[in-house]
N, C-alpha and C positions, 0 to 999 in steps of 0.2 A: 432339938425337937424331942418332945416326949413320945414314948411309944404309943400312948393313947391317941395323940394327935396324928401320928403316922397311920395308925390303923383306921382312923376316921377318914383321912384323905384317901387311903387305899380303897376302902369300901365304897366311898362316894364316887370315886372315879371309875372303878372296875366292877363294882358290885361285890357283895360279900363272898360268894362262892368263888368267882373268878379271881378276885383279889387274894384270897387265901391260897389258892392254887399257884398263882404267880409268885407269891412270896415264898412258898415252900418248895416249888418245883422248878421254876425258871432260873437257869444259870445265868449270872451276870458276868460277862468277861471282864468288865472294868472293876469288878469286886474280887478279882483273883480267881475266877471260875467258881465262885460260891453262889449259892442262892441268896436271896435277900435275907431270909431267916437265918442262914448260917453267918452271914456278914454281921447282922445285928447281934447275934449270940457271941460273935468274936470281938465285939466292942465297937463296930463301925456305927457312927451316928446315924440314926434312922433317917435324918434329913438327906444324907448322902445316898442312902439306898433309895429313898423316894425319888430323888433327882435322876438317878440312874434308871429306875423303872420308867419314869416319864420320858427319858431319852429313847429308851428301847422301844417304847410303844407309842411314840409320836404324840404324846399328850401336849396340847398347846401350852407354850411357855407361861402364859398368865396363870395357869392352874398349878404351876410348880410351887 
């Protein structure tokens, strides 16, 4: 998944402000205790970060 597609999904699902805060501040245990932004910076596929955010925040599976 391209980063632009990830950002579009993030902002559509959570809103721009909340999505940006979740990405930069919310620690994802499944990503080794990193935030989504840190995980992406470390080379994790944005699709994996997206799926983990969806799990954490109970986003309905069809929107993953």
